[in-house]
Wavefront OBJ file of the C-alpha trace (Angstrom):
o trace
v 203.718 120.723 235.813
v 206.581 118.422 234.568
v 209.482 117.131 236.776
v 212.441 115.270 235.238
v 214.199 112.446 237.101
v 217.221 110.216 236.286
v 216.551 106.830 237.704
v 218.465 103.551 237.611
v 216.915 100.195 237.639
v 219.187 98.471 240.019
v 217.813 95.077 239.418
v 218.575 95.162 235.799
v 222.021 95.483 234.314
v 222.035 97.015 230.962
v 224.652 95.422 228.870
v 223.714 96.845 225.609
v 226.340 99.381 225.055
v 224.143 101.650 222.995
v 221.510 102.101 225.813
v 220.992 105.636 227.147
v 218.915 106.832 230.236
v 216.177 109.533 229.523
v 214.280 112.100 231.731
v 210.542 111.032 232.452
v 207.638 113.655 232.809
v 205.428 113.257 235.987
v 201.869 114.892 235.792
v 200.726 117.190 238.652
v 197.058 118.131 239.463
v 195.711 121.743 239.615
v 194.835 123.358 242.927
v 191.165 124.409 243.626
v 189.412 125.752 246.745
v 186.010 127.437 247.516
v 186.912 130.605 249.349
v 183.330 131.875 249.793
v 181.128 130.893 251.498
v 182.974 129.002 254.164
v 181.591 125.896 255.799
v 179.030 126.657 258.447
v 177.888 129.859 256.775
v 174.246 130.968 256.752
v 172.901 131.952 253.314
v 169.974 134.360 253.102
v 168.075 134.001 249.817
v 171.226 134.248 247.665
v 174.965 134.518 247.830
v 178.036 134.679 245.654
v 180.214 131.546 245.448
v 183.915 132.371 244.892
v 186.294 129.634 243.634
v 190.088 129.989 243.499
v 192.140 127.685 241.239
v 195.747 127.582 239.925
v 197.929 125.468 237.676
v 201.351 126.069 236.069
v 200.107 125.253 232.580
v 196.689 126.864 233.026
v 193.119 126.077 234.123
v 190.877 124.947 231.283
v 187.547 125.300 233.253
v 185.931 124.880 236.654
v 182.757 122.859 237.431
v 180.579 123.779 240.447
v 178.487 121.075 242.137
v 175.636 121.749 244.544
v 174.338 118.782 246.481
v 176.291 116.491 244.138
v 174.720 117.868 240.967
v 176.411 120.096 238.434
v 174.886 123.519 238.975
v 172.927 125.133 236.184
v 175.442 127.195 234.198
v 177.965 125.773 236.634
v 180.866 125.462 234.141
v 183.139 128.474 234.606
v 185.787 129.244 231.981
v 187.130 132.607 232.993
v 188.540 134.218 236.086
v 187.315 135.331 238.483
v 185.446 132.092 239.062
v 182.248 133.332 240.711
v 178.684 132.030 240.711
v 175.479 133.823 241.803
v 173.605 131.219 243.833
v 169.857 131.844 244.388
v 168.819 129.743 247.365
v 165.166 130.821 247.392
v 164.267 127.646 245.541
v 165.130 125.620 248.652
v 163.041 125.070 251.700
v 163.848 127.282 254.615
v 166.746 126.268 256.953
v 168.076 123.475 254.755
v 171.747 122.300 254.687
v 173.516 122.091 251.350
v 176.950 120.848 250.218
v 178.998 122.523 247.492
v 182.338 121.659 245.907
v 184.291 122.478 242.746
v 186.299 120.488 240.219
v 189.239 122.071 238.350
v 190.405 120.901 234.903
v 193.800 121.980 233.529
v 194.773 122.045 229.866
v 196.388 118.609 230.177
v 193.061 117.184 231.431
v 194.342 116.796 234.956
v 191.470 117.088 237.485
v 191.344 118.036 241.109
v 188.401 118.426 243.526
v 188.025 121.052 246.225
v 187.072 120.370 249.764
v 183.303 120.276 250.368
v 181.654 123.283 251.951
v 178.470 122.865 253.970
v 176.106 125.831 254.406
v 172.579 126.439 255.720
v 170.147 128.225 253.317
v 167.453 130.470 254.707
v 164.585 131.593 252.464
v 163.755 134.946 254.018
v 162.559 137.222 251.215
v 158.761 137.710 251.080
v 156.909 137.275 247.756
v 153.668 138.387 246.080
v 154.107 141.903 247.359
v 151.195 144.240 246.505
v 150.207 147.785 247.371
v 146.666 149.172 247.223
v 145.057 152.387 248.329
v 141.686 151.910 249.977
v 141.429 155.588 250.881
v 143.603 158.634 250.562
v 144.466 158.123 254.226
v 145.408 154.426 254.075
v 147.813 152.391 251.939
v 147.531 148.633 252.366
v 150.640 146.455 251.917
v 150.395 142.665 251.580
v 152.936 139.908 250.989
v 153.459 136.166 251.379
v 155.631 134.898 254.241
v 158.037 132.359 252.660
v 160.273 131.833 255.668
v 160.041 129.974 258.952
v 163.189 131.557 260.336
v 162.749 135.294 260.098
v 162.753 137.286 263.279
v 161.124 140.422 261.856
v 159.906 142.266 258.736
v 160.874 145.798 257.800
v 158.697 148.144 255.694
v 160.484 150.844 253.712
v 158.868 153.735 251.894
v 159.385 157.016 250.183
v 157.480 159.909 248.619
v 158.219 160.865 245.005
v 161.985 160.543 244.320
v 163.279 160.777 247.891
v 165.314 157.914 249.300
v 163.679 154.909 250.930
v 163.566 155.019 254.688
v 162.460 152.558 257.324
v 158.791 153.051 258.170
v 158.106 150.169 260.524
v 159.621 146.949 261.900
v 157.051 144.185 262.232
v 157.172 140.910 264.116
v 157.950 137.580 262.441
v 155.177 135.968 260.350
v 153.601 139.322 259.466
v 151.928 139.443 256.034
v 150.346 142.880 255.884
v 150.686 146.420 257.079
v 148.648 149.590 256.756
v 150.456 152.839 256.196
v 148.351 155.722 257.458
v 148.728 159.345 256.516
v 147.404 162.122 254.322
v 148.143 161.060 250.769
v 147.936 163.734 248.106
v 147.085 163.101 244.472
v 150.098 165.213 243.455
v 152.547 162.713 245.004
v 153.687 159.190 244.134
v 154.309 156.822 247.048
v 156.662 153.789 246.844
v 157.027 150.836 249.217
v 159.064 147.653 249.613
v 159.506 144.959 252.280
v 162.365 142.763 253.537
v 162.717 140.020 256.119
v 165.231 139.997 258.976
v 167.005 137.140 260.697
v 168.608 138.819 263.642
v 170.822 141.365 261.900
v 170.767 139.650 258.542
v 168.569 141.197 255.830
v 166.769 139.365 253.068
v 166.526 140.559 249.513
v 164.069 143.419 249.291
v 160.898 143.098 247.239
v 160.598 145.096 244.060
v 159.181 148.548 244.861
v 155.472 149.074 244.306
v 154.025 152.487 243.504
v 150.689 154.063 244.372
v 149.044 157.460 244.152
v 145.488 158.625 244.825
v 143.737 158.443 241.456
v 141.129 161.143 241.261
v 138.997 160.068 238.337
v 136.071 162.450 237.951
v 132.509 161.120 238.073
v 131.691 159.619 234.685
v 128.757 159.810 232.256
v 126.714 162.544 233.949
v 123.059 162.624 232.919
v 119.979 164.495 233.959
v 116.313 163.651 234.111
v 113.554 166.186 234.476
v 111.084 165.026 237.106
v 109.033 168.221 237.224
v 109.790 171.848 236.561
v 110.489 172.028 240.309
v 113.025 169.197 240.432
v 115.785 167.783 238.246
v 117.764 164.634 238.993
v 121.441 164.540 238.033
v 123.062 161.102 237.902
v 126.598 159.852 237.294
v 128.788 156.773 237.495
v 131.288 156.503 240.335
v 135.011 156.324 239.700
v 136.848 153.083 240.409
v 137.939 154.337 243.840
v 135.404 154.570 246.599
v 137.033 156.661 249.307
v 135.121 159.850 248.631
v 133.462 161.624 251.530
v 130.774 163.047 249.295
v 129.885 164.726 245.995
v 129.431 168.355 245.068
v 126.826 169.256 242.422
v 127.149 172.691 240.864
v 124.612 174.602 238.751
v 124.912 177.356 236.167
v 122.060 179.301 234.549
v 122.245 180.739 231.024
v 126.043 180.467 230.856
v 126.648 182.187 234.190
v 129.163 181.076 236.855
v 128.757 177.695 238.507
v 127.665 177.702 242.124
v 127.532 174.856 244.587
v 123.905 173.769 244.700
v 124.078 170.785 247.023
v 126.295 167.978 248.307
v 125.524 164.283 248.238
v 126.775 161.549 250.602
v 129.507 159.048 249.690
v 128.454 156.248 247.379
v 125.806 158.420 245.743
v 125.062 158.031 242.071
v 122.423 160.719 241.785
v 121.057 163.837 243.435
v 117.828 165.758 243.008
v 118.055 169.532 242.728
v 114.951 171.444 243.757
v 114.145 174.879 242.353
v 111.659 176.572 240.026
v 113.007 175.800 236.565
v 111.756 177.986 233.752
v 111.034 176.550 230.344
v 113.409 178.058 227.779
v 116.198 178.741 230.282
v 119.443 176.814 229.766
v 120.793 175.074 232.868
v 124.232 173.421 233.163
v 125.352 170.892 235.768
v 128.685 169.401 236.787
v 129.788 167.028 239.560
v 132.971 166.221 241.483
v 133.782 164.174 244.546
v 135.856 165.120 247.561
v 137.705 163.210 250.295
v 139.685 163.987 253.445
v 142.634 165.405 251.520
v 141.704 165.636 247.860
v 139.082 166.835 245.418
v 138.543 165.234 242.023
v 138.360 167.006 238.682
v 134.871 167.966 237.542
v 132.790 165.692 235.415
v 131.893 166.825 231.942
v 129.260 169.551 231.857
v 125.711 168.633 230.874
v 123.417 171.375 229.667
v 119.696 171.437 229.078
v 116.708 173.644 228.876
v 113.780 172.234 230.789
v 111.629 170.520 228.161
v 107.978 171.356 228.551
v 106.623 169.764 225.426
v 103.197 170.523 224.120
v 100.531 167.828 223.872
v 100.950 166.069 220.519
v 98.800 164.618 217.763
v 95.514 166.243 218.693
v 92.707 164.282 217.020
v 88.943 164.000 217.261
v 86.492 161.110 217.463
v 82.814 161.884 216.819
v 80.263 161.106 219.524
v 76.879 160.411 217.946
v 74.750 162.424 217.453
v 76.261 165.850 218.105
v 79.392 165.652 220.217
v 83.113 165.035 219.867
v 85.872 163.594 222.025
v 89.314 165.131 221.647
v 92.358 162.887 222.044
v 96.024 163.831 222.309
v 99.334 162.350 223.382
v 100.789 163.630 226.622
v 103.963 165.495 225.715
v 105.140 166.278 229.257
v 105.780 164.243 232.373
v 105.108 166.908 234.969
v 102.241 169.136 233.899
v 99.582 170.131 236.422
v 96.926 169.812 233.750
v 95.878 170.476 230.160
v 93.800 173.443 228.979
v 91.433 173.190 225.986
v 90.751 176.137 223.730
v 88.014 176.366 221.070
v 87.009 178.773 218.317
v 83.756 178.566 216.329
v 83.246 179.799 212.770
v 81.465 182.847 214.268
v 84.366 183.786 216.587
v 87.558 185.668 215.752
v 89.788 184.117 218.396
v 90.275 181.109 220.639
v 88.947 181.024 224.175
v 89.644 178.541 226.946
v 86.613 176.328 227.561
v 87.877 173.681 229.954
v 90.800 172.234 231.913
v 91.581 168.616 232.730
v 94.013 167.097 235.217
v 97.598 165.958 234.802
v 98.305 163.077 232.426
v 94.845 163.458 230.870
v 94.721 162.600 227.167
v 91.062 163.167 226.241
v 88.101 165.495 226.748
v 84.555 165.486 225.355
v 82.581 168.443 224.064
v 78.802 168.045 223.784
v 77.901 171.717 223.302
v 78.287 171.964 219.511
v 75.986 173.510 216.915
v 75.836 171.371 213.744
v 75.397 174.542 211.675
v 78.857 175.784 212.672
v 82.425 174.575 212.265
v 84.977 174.603 215.091
v 88.716 174.629 215.778
v 90.472 173.171 218.822
v 93.936 173.359 220.359
v 95.337 172.397 223.765
v 98.349 173.240 225.928
v 99.867 171.906 229.160
v 100.525 174.092 232.180
v 102.141 174.124 235.644
v 102.306 176.744 238.360
v 105.000 178.718 236.526
v 105.244 177.296 233.000
v 103.015 176.948 229.953
v 103.798 174.663 227.026
v 103.417 175.560 223.403
v 100.118 174.755 221.740
v 99.366 171.417 220.189
v 98.427 171.195 216.552
v 95.088 172.806 215.704
v 92.250 170.712 214.276
v 89.177 171.929 212.444
v 85.915 169.982 212.474
v 82.634 170.146 210.589
v 79.334 168.236 210.587
v 78.593 165.702 207.832
v 76.332 162.743 207.058
v 78.067 159.701 205.588
v 78.773 155.983 205.769
v 81.555 155.122 208.185
v 83.423 151.911 208.947
v 81.514 150.125 211.675
v 82.371 146.447 212.151
v 84.612 143.742 210.719
v 84.557 140.108 211.836
v 85.315 136.546 210.789
v 82.063 134.974 209.558
v 82.995 131.690 207.840
v 85.836 129.209 207.719
v 85.805 129.367 203.937
v 84.791 132.086 201.485
v 81.700 134.223 202.071
v 79.673 133.524 198.895
v 76.728 135.849 199.601
v 75.444 138.377 202.140
v 71.837 139.618 202.340
v 69.951 141.797 204.800
v 66.456 140.740 205.832
v 64.040 142.996 203.974
v 62.018 143.635 207.160
v 64.729 143.955 209.828
v 68.419 144.666 210.327
v 69.271 140.955 210.561
v 72.120 139.984 208.262
v 72.393 136.564 206.600
v 75.613 135.160 205.171
v 76.298 132.009 203.163
v 79.685 130.393 202.841
v 81.667 127.665 201.171
v 81.698 125.958 204.600
v 77.993 125.010 203.949
v 76.710 127.349 206.702
v 74.083 130.070 206.635
v 74.909 132.355 209.573
v 72.540 134.920 211.104
v 74.080 138.111 212.556
v 73.031 141.347 214.146
v 74.706 144.520 212.909
v 77.171 144.444 215.805
v 78.622 141.245 214.376
v 77.142 138.963 217.049
v 76.174 135.509 215.788
v 72.442 134.844 216.331
v 72.200 131.382 214.826
v 73.373 128.984 212.108
v 71.804 126.684 209.526
v 74.113 123.938 208.301
v 73.357 122.679 204.814
v 73.726 118.933 204.112
v 75.797 119.924 201.066
v 79.510 120.661 201.017
v 79.037 124.365 200.333
v 76.590 127.142 199.461
v 77.123 129.162 196.274
v 74.328 131.792 196.544
v 71.706 133.141 198.940
v 68.505 135.227 198.487
v 65.935 136.638 200.941
v 62.226 137.262 200.443
v 60.629 140.716 200.436
v 58.378 139.778 203.352
v 61.362 138.875 205.555
v 60.077 135.333 206.195
v 62.229 133.195 203.910
v 65.743 132.695 202.735
v 66.747 130.375 199.912
v 70.145 128.873 199.035
v 71.739 127.373 195.940
v 73.952 124.523 197.189
v 76.847 122.727 195.531
v 74.937 119.403 195.573
v 72.592 120.907 192.873
v 69.737 121.374 195.389
v 67.911 124.628 196.099
v 66.801 124.805 199.735
v 64.115 127.042 201.269
v 64.345 127.972 204.973
v 62.148 129.737 207.488
v 64.401 132.646 208.462
v 62.724 133.177 211.815
v 63.116 129.683 213.285
v 65.905 128.612 210.868
v 64.237 125.371 209.763
v 64.355 123.689 206.382
v 60.972 123.952 204.570
v 61.585 122.703 201.031
v 64.277 121.151 198.874
v 63.854 121.962 195.182
v 65.165 119.224 192.898
v 65.767 118.813 189.204
v 69.065 120.583 188.541
v 71.471 118.588 186.414
v 74.646 120.623 186.837
v 76.293 122.836 189.417
v 74.170 125.767 190.560
v 75.467 129.350 190.286
v 72.609 131.637 191.448
v 69.165 131.757 193.070
v 66.273 134.203 193.742
v 62.895 134.133 195.493
v 59.507 135.874 195.199
v 57.455 134.964 198.251
v 54.370 136.851 197.099
v 54.066 134.536 194.091
v 55.730 131.667 195.989
v 58.346 131.241 193.283
v 61.966 130.133 193.442
v 64.289 130.447 190.453
v 67.833 129.128 189.940
v 70.526 129.132 187.291
v 73.442 126.809 186.743
v 76.327 125.824 184.547
v 74.036 123.866 182.232
v 72.694 127.243 180.885
v 69.135 126.342 181.969
v 67.000 128.463 184.305
v 64.551 126.509 186.451
v 61.440 127.911 188.111
v 59.627 126.174 190.977
v 56.412 126.793 192.861
v 56.588 126.392 196.632
v 53.894 123.747 196.310
v 55.876 121.428 194.031
v 59.559 121.294 194.981
v 60.090 117.917 193.371
v 60.291 119.272 189.830
v 60.502 122.695 188.193
v 57.300 124.173 186.876
v 59.150 125.895 184.050
v 62.475 125.537 182.249
v 63.983 128.506 180.385
v 66.575 127.431 177.835
v 67.235 130.626 175.915
v 70.819 130.993 177.251
v 73.702 129.169 175.621
v 76.351 129.337 178.355
v 76.508 129.105 182.128
v 74.100 131.365 184.002
v 75.688 134.123 186.082
v 72.694 135.755 187.797
v 68.876 135.596 188.027
v 66.435 138.134 189.482
v 62.619 138.131 189.719
v 60.883 141.498 189.665
v 58.754 142.390 192.757
v 55.533 141.308 191.015
v 57.068 137.989 190.037
v 56.020 138.249 186.358
v 59.402 139.091 184.812
v 62.768 137.389 185.087
v 66.148 139.007 184.364
v 69.161 136.742 183.800
v 72.759 136.910 182.529
v 75.261 134.374 181.257
v 78.931 134.010 180.454
v 78.156 134.584 176.778
v 77.771 138.372 177.144
v 73.941 138.228 177.249
v 71.273 139.787 179.468
v 67.717 138.538 178.852
v 64.488 139.821 180.399
v 61.681 137.291 179.904
v 57.993 136.968 180.652
v 57.652 134.350 183.410
v 54.276 133.034 182.207
v 55.054 132.676 178.531
v 58.789 132.178 178.781
v 59.313 134.543 175.876
v 62.161 137.059 175.838
v 60.906 140.634 176.188
v 64.239 142.315 175.529
v 67.955 141.559 175.595
v 71.312 143.266 176.013
v 74.179 141.618 174.137
v 77.642 143.108 174.578
v 80.474 140.960 173.278
v 83.095 143.219 174.878
v 82.096 142.320 178.439
v 80.776 139.514 180.575
v 77.354 140.323 181.959
v 77.430 140.083 185.746
v 74.831 140.326 188.491
v 71.354 141.784 187.918
v 68.832 143.314 190.313
v 65.442 145.050 190.167
v 64.662 148.160 192.120
v 61.860 147.891 194.692
v 59.079 149.008 192.320
v 60.343 146.895 189.415
v 60.847 149.790 187.017
v 64.625 149.616 186.680
v 67.035 146.771 186.026
v 70.639 147.213 187.175
v 73.301 145.168 185.401
v 76.827 144.691 186.635
v 79.488 144.345 183.961
v 82.906 142.775 183.807
v 85.174 144.559 181.330
v 85.578 147.696 179.120
v 85.329 150.269 181.939
v 81.536 150.361 182.271
v 80.901 148.743 185.631
v 77.125 149.189 185.848
v 74.342 149.932 183.344
v 70.730 150.814 184.185
v 67.749 149.908 181.975
v 64.063 150.708 182.002
v 62.662 147.313 182.840
v 59.698 147.470 180.463
v 61.483 148.546 177.278
v 65.076 147.622 177.952
v 66.168 151.154 177.183
v 69.570 151.873 178.791
v 69.585 155.290 180.444
v 72.663 155.382 182.681
v 76.187 153.982 182.700
v 78.420 154.083 185.748
v 82.117 153.203 185.431
v 85.013 152.966 187.848
v 87.385 150.976 185.590
v 87.118 147.815 187.651
v 84.951 144.729 187.299
v 81.686 144.606 189.211
v 81.366 141.637 191.583
v 77.874 142.331 192.948
v 75.221 145.055 193.130
v 71.970 145.782 194.959
v 69.295 148.503 195.104
v 68.419 149.929 198.505
v 64.826 149.008 199.544
v 63.631 152.622 199.109
v 65.493 153.052 195.769
v 67.675 155.838 197.214
v 71.002 154.099 196.585
v 72.655 151.471 194.463
v 75.512 149.621 196.174
v 78.151 148.197 193.817
v 80.997 145.878 194.831
v 84.263 145.914 192.871
v 87.355 143.739 192.499
v 89.487 146.741 193.512
v 88.272 146.226 197.097
v 85.982 149.269 197.210
v 82.210 149.537 197.556
v 80.766 152.288 195.392
v 77.532 153.934 196.591
v 75.639 155.838 193.836
v 72.346 157.666 193.720
v 69.239 155.847 192.412
v 69.957 156.473 188.706
v 73.719 155.856 188.911
v 74.550 159.362 187.757
v 76.461 160.424 190.890
v 78.964 158.715 193.143
v 77.958 159.391 196.736
v 80.612 157.430 198.635
v 83.540 155.156 197.949
v 84.009 152.835 200.917
v 87.405 151.138 201.330
v 87.421 147.509 202.405
v 89.900 146.113 204.917
v 90.729 143.185 202.631
v 90.588 142.155 198.969
v 88.514 139.431 197.328
v 85.094 141.081 197.666
v 82.299 138.648 196.698
v 78.947 140.170 197.701
v 77.293 143.410 198.893
v 73.935 144.264 200.489
v 72.171 147.272 202.070
v 69.718 147.261 204.979
v 66.004 148.148 204.777
v 66.508 151.599 206.344
v 69.660 152.420 204.318
v 71.670 152.615 207.564
v 73.954 149.607 207.069
v 75.981 148.283 204.130
v 77.638 144.878 204.410
v 80.188 143.082 202.223
v 81.514 139.525 202.200
v 85.018 138.430 201.237
v 86.871 135.351 200.059
v 88.832 135.151 203.328
v 85.609 134.505 205.257
v 85.247 137.998 206.712
v 82.290 140.391 206.708
v 82.682 144.154 206.918
v 79.830 146.502 207.866
v 79.519 150.255 207.292
v 76.969 152.454 209.032
v 75.360 155.644 207.762
v 75.764 158.280 210.430
v 75.598 161.993 210.971
v 78.719 163.026 212.800
v 81.523 165.511 213.237
v 84.683 164.929 211.245
v 88.107 166.532 210.902
v 88.139 168.841 207.916
l 1 2 3 4 5 6 7 8 9 10 11 12 13 14 15 16 17 18 19 20 21 22 23 24 25 26 27 28 29 30 31 32 33 34 35 36 37 38 39 40 41 42 43 44 45 46 47 48 49 50 51 52 53 54 55 56 57 58 59 60 61 62 63 64 65 66 67 68 69 70 71 72 73 74 75 76 77 78 79 80 81 82 83 84 85 86 87 88 89 90 91 92 93 94 95 96 97 98 99 100 101 102 103 104 105 106 107 108 109 110 111 112 113 114 115 116 117 118 119 120 121 122 123 124 125 126 127 128 129 130 131 132 133 134 135 136 137 138 139 140 141 142 143 144 145 146 147 148 149 150 151 152 153 154 155 156 157 158 159 160 161 162 163 164 165 166 167 168 169 170 171 172 173 174 175 176 177 178 179 180 181 182 183 184 185 186 187 188 189 190 191 192 193 194 195 196 197 198 199 200 201 202 203 204 205 206 207 208 209 210 211 212 213 214 215 216 217 218 219 220 221 222 223 224 225 226 227 228 229 230 231 232 233 234 235 236 237 238 239 240 241 242 243 244 245 246 247 248 249 250 251 252 253 254 255 256 257 258 259 260 261 262 263 264 265 266 267 268 269 270 271 272 273 274 275 276 277 278 279 280 281 282 283 284 285 286 287 288 289 290 291 292 293 294 295 296 297 298 299 300 301 302 303 304 305 306 307 308 309 310 311 312 313 314 315 316 317 318 319 320 321 322 323 324 325 326 327 328 329 330 331 332 333 334 335 336 337 338 339 340 341 342 343 344 345 346 347 348 349 350 351 352 353 354 355 356 357 358 359 360 361 362 363 364 365 366 367 368 369 370 371 372 373 374 375 376 377 378 379 380 381 382 383 384 385 386 387 388 389 390 391 392 393 394 395 396 397 398 399 400 401 402 403 404 405 406 407 408 409 410 411 412 413 414 415 416 417 418 419 420 421 422 423 424 425 426 427 428 429 430 431 432 433 434 435 436 437 438 439 440 441 442 443 444 445 446 447 448 449 450 451 452 453 454 455 456 457 458 459 460 461 462 463 464 465 466 467 468 469 470 471 472 473 474 475 476 477 478 479 480 481 482 483 484 485 486 487 488 489 490 491 492 493 494 495 496 497 498 499 500 501 502 503 504 505 506 507 508 509 510 511 512 513 514 515 516 517 518 519 520 521 522 523 524 525 526 527 528 529 530 531 532 533 534 535 536 537 538 539 540 541 542 543 544 545 546 547 548 549 550 551 552 553 554 555 556 557 558 559 560 561 562 563 564 565 566 567 568 569 570 571 572 573 574 575 576 577 578 579 580 581 582 583 584 585 586 587 588 589 590 591 592 593 594 595 596 597 598 599 600 601 602 603 604 605 606 607 608 609 610 611 612 613 614 615 616 617 618 619 620 621 622 623 624 625 626 627 628 629 630 631 632 633 634 635 636 637 638 639 640 641 642 643 644 645 646 647 648 649 650 651 652 653 654 655 656 657 658 659 660 661 662 663 664 665 666 667 668 669 670 671 672 673 674 675 676 677 678 679 680 681 682 683 684 685 686 687 688 689 690 691 692 693 694 695 696
């Protein structure tokens, strides 16, 4: 506002004739006042501040100050000059001072009178609503005020208006609304504080409705064909009063079969269930006022599985034991049926109890063949049949024992010619003595670093070893004592043999020389045979001790007269390496193992050297031996099999698979009952000739 005055300075006389008096402009401040709230007012949580301001040239803006500080967003540029003041940030019952400053367009400023008010923080916070049952809704909040005189709870159902439910005393923080709450309705609640007749801001509404999630993941388990257990997972609410389990048979209508108490997760349904009938189950829970949807339907036919994998194990001499896997968990027993080759149909011959998995039959005739099958049964069900097996009676070698014999390689195995004792030599410098069950009976430890070959005498008294220190050692097999050490070898030994009747020991080595000793003079050989020109592979004395068969790496087999040292006959085959040699028990036949060209063994008449039989299995021969009674020849092969032929090698009787590769040596017992083999990994495997029933 501008006011013009003419004023005269009386103390000054203006002489200058051109001087002229002008009007002077006097500034005037704008008017500003806070019209709401008025001093002494009580503010509950929030209020509106109203400021009135005027000026003849116009208000540029208003500034609002609360407790001496410019309020956030407190510059107001447009009428009406109002400000929403949230006082919930202040402690309860605190006094605050507000004033306003007005600025006109000429930058004139005026300040309103100060207004003092008391702020009350009444409104509750952290309001939550939960339903612990469909008869109870629990409300909770945080009391933020120290001044309230009461709390009021408001509620509504669906979209109806809120109405007062309850007035609670000051400092309340929870309330339970009780009633019958239906899953079809939505219930809303809010809370406000009261200070006498003044109301706080209401909390935001919270909504709740009974959630009727059905039981989840229903499953069933067959306990017996008289009881089935149905299980499920509970929903997230736990105010059920129980569960209803319904049953349907073969697609028929569901009927309530039983109820289960609250908190249940399973129920057992008792009835006579028939195998092959389809049963369906479903579950729901119920409460005071509601019932949940059904769970998904689970369907099953009661599984009554047949016994599986029926097999047979022979029981020597004339019985069998049947074995099977139990296919059911609730059978009363298992029935066994049998049919002989003279019968047209099966007949039941025995029953065993529940969970049985074997049964023995000792009433068999070895002249007949038989078939077996089994089934499980209960009081009102019968399973399908197991597989059927057919058995017949045979005589054959069967796998008997396998065990670790040496720390290093097994270099040789030999049976005692008069007993079933088994001797083994190894690169660990041990001679071990075993029974046919694989039990260690004793050990001889050579002073050398290893043993390369082992031989036993026909009388069962002696065993002799070729050791890697170039010494041949003779032992008493009964008391396992060293008797003689035969010296004179100049290079590494490869093989050894013994004839106790003539008290002779013979050895071969890498120097291509064969040395013959008498028991009486171990210090030096009695004879040297130098007709080979490469390392000796094998030596064998005939039973009479007057002929010596030997092979070398140069493809040569020689048979020589022991007394004269002259060669009687030879076999030279440049296509193969001549391997091990052995005489039969009467000395009439020489067996030669071969390495190469597909002929694995050749038999000769020992007197003339006439070959009369070749046996081939397309793999190199590693060792061979006649049985003591000349019934069999046992041949070891690099393919990991032991081939058993008849006495003239014309017929393969049995091919025995080894458990491991690296076969080094084979031997057969005096009574033809046991065959043993040694391996590079230090193991020995034994087969036994038996008459037994087998699966056809």
